[in-house]
ROSEKOL-921920 format. One record per residue (C-alpha): residue in three letters; x, y, z. Coordinates in steps of 0.5 Angstrom, whole numbers, plus 500, padded with zeros to 3 digits. Layout:
# residues N
alaXYZ/...
END
This chain:
# residues 324
met451510486/thr453508493/thr458512497/tyr466509498/gln464510506/ser457505504/val462500501/leu467500506/lys461498510/gln459492507/tyr466489506/ile468490513/his462486515/phe463481510/ala470480513/gly467480520/glu463474518/his469471514/thr474468518/phe478463518/lys477457521/gly480451523/lys485447528/pro490448530/ala489454533/glu497457532/leu496457525/tyr490460524/asp488466530/pro495470527/ala491471521/asn485473525/tyr488477529/ile492482524/leu486483519/ser482484526/leu487490527/gly484494522/gly487499517/lys484503513/arg483498507/val484501502/arg486494497/pro479491499/leu475498497/leu479499491/ala477492488/leu470494490/leu470501487/gly472498481/tyr467492480/gln462499481/leu464502476/val460497472/asp456494477/pro453496483/asp451489485/ile458489490/gln456483493/arg459478487/ala466482488/met467481496/lys471475495/leu476478491/ala477484495/his477479502/ala482476497/val487483496/glu486485504/val488478506/phe495478501/his497485504/asn496483511/phe500477509/thr505481506/leu505486513/met505480517/his513478513/asp514485513/asp513487520/ile519480522/met525483517/asp524490520/asn524487527/ala517492528/asn515490535/val507495533/arg503494528/arg497499528/gly498500535/glu498492537/pro504488538/thr506485531/val504477531/his511475531/val511478538/lys504476541/trp506469538/asp513467535/ser517468528/ser516460526/ile508461527/ala507468524/ile512465517/leu508460517/ser500463519/gly502469513/asp504463509/leu497461509/met494467509/leu497467502/val494460500/lys488463502/ala489469498/tyr489464492/gln483460494/leu478466495/leu480467488/asn479462485/glu472461488/leu470468484/asp464468481/thr466468473/asp467465467/ala473462467/glu477467463/ser476472466/lys477468473/ser485466469/ser486472468/ile485475475/ile488470477/arg495471473/ala494478474/phe495476481/gly502472481/asp504478476/met502483482/ala505478488/glu512477484/ser512485483/val511486490/cys516481493/val522483488/gly519491491/gln521489497/gln528485496/tyr530493493/asp527496500/met532491503/asn538492498/phe537501499/glu539499507/lys546497505/leu547502500/thr550510501/asp547512494/val540510491/ser537514486/glu530517484/ala529512479/asp530505483/tyr526508489/leu521510485/his521503481/met521499488/ile515503491/glu512501485/gly513495486/lys512494494/thr506499494/ser503501488/val502495484/leu497492488/leu492498487/ala493498481/phe492490481/ser485490486/leu482496482/gln483493475/ala481486478/gly475489481/ser473492474/ile475485469/leu470481475/ala465486472/gly466486465/ile469493464/asp470495456/pro477492455/ala479497452/leu479502459/glu483496463/gln489499462/asp487506464/val484503470/tyr490499472/asp495506470/tyr490510475/gly490506481/leu499506479/asn499513479/ile494514486/gly499508489/leu505512488/ala503519490/phe501515496/gln507512497/val511519496/met505522501/asp507517506/asp514519506/tyr512527507/leu507525513/asp513521516/thr518527516/phe513532517/gly505530518/asp501529524/gln503524529/ala496524531/ser492524524/phe499520521/gly498514526/lys505513527/arg510516530/ile514522526/gly521521524/gly520514524/asp524514518/ile529519519/leu531514526/glu532508521/asn536511516/lys531510510/lys533512504/thr526515502/leu525521496/leu527526502/trp533524503/ile534523496/glu533530494/ala536532500/lys543529498/lys542532491/arg542539493/cys546539500/ser553543500/ser559539503/ser558541510/gln550539509/leu551533506/lys557531511/glu551534517/leu547529513/gln551523513/his553524521/trp546523523/tyr545517517/ser551513520/gln547514527/thr543507528/thr539510536/glu533512537/ser534520537/asn529526538/glu536531536/lys537526529/ile530527528/glu530534530/ala536536526/val535532520/thr528535519/val531542519/leu536540513/phe531537510/lys526545510/ser532548509/leu533545502/ser526545500/val525538500/asp519538503/thr515544498/tyr519538492/ala515531495/lys509535495/glu510537488/lys512530486/met504527489/gln501532484/his505530479/tyr502523480/phe495525482/glu495530474/lys498523472/ala492519475/asn487524473/met489523466/his487516466/leu480518470/ala479523465/his478517460/ile474513465/lys470517466/lys466518459/his463511460/tyr463510468/asp461513474/thr468515478/thr464519483/ala465514489/leu473513487/glu474521486/ala471522493/leu476516496/ala482519493/asn480526495/asp479525502/leu486520502/asn489526499/ala487531504/arg493527509/asn497531505/thr498537512/
END
């Protein structure tokens, strides 16, 4: 069994040799730029590990892996415009480096390129149709999740159920699709397709809750972005939702006071972090993460009766190790 690190190296090599070419440069260069910024590349890796469950020759799945990475970065390019974000992975965002109009159009190009890559998959018509149909459903869910996320910014109350539905669409479905599509391309037993999808979905939910936790309680050096960003942006994360439930009347007034502020303030980050800690929402978030990891492992148990899941488990364990 090839390690996931080896699989990732092979994908990075493939992506480096398959940059977008064309004119005008203002259309193609931004797409290549955002793809060159790196990141963990979990989604293409999951597509390849899903394929590797059945077939060790992962080269056949490279275009699928690249399609999901191109699609993911398309969503990031447009999200950065919506969020007025200036930095992505330590570098200027596309709309800052060029402008918003270019970022919108180059992002659109990336969506088109993702579909083109899927249409070039080396497989039978039925499998290709199944993958492309699932891709379309996933892409729609991502749009729904993003809209809910923007809607939440204007709401004074968001339920945990609503929040989990939002992150499922915005984050988890792409992870689930990547893993499932890779396995379909490789010819997995159809009886296990749903387990593969549900494993990816629950892993995605666990990782998003983990990101909420790390944004407040993580280490900036290992997390890769500023600690307290969600607090500064008044994000309705799981921490905020659970804190609001647990607050006394005086604590609720304090929380509402800080979340009515829109200026950057280390004082705000420190005060809200202390409040979250006093309400033990950090512990609650860890418990929620564990809940989704356990659900994922139930589906994994079915898969590993038939296929070697060593590399997939190693990736999940290493990503889970961020929870410090």
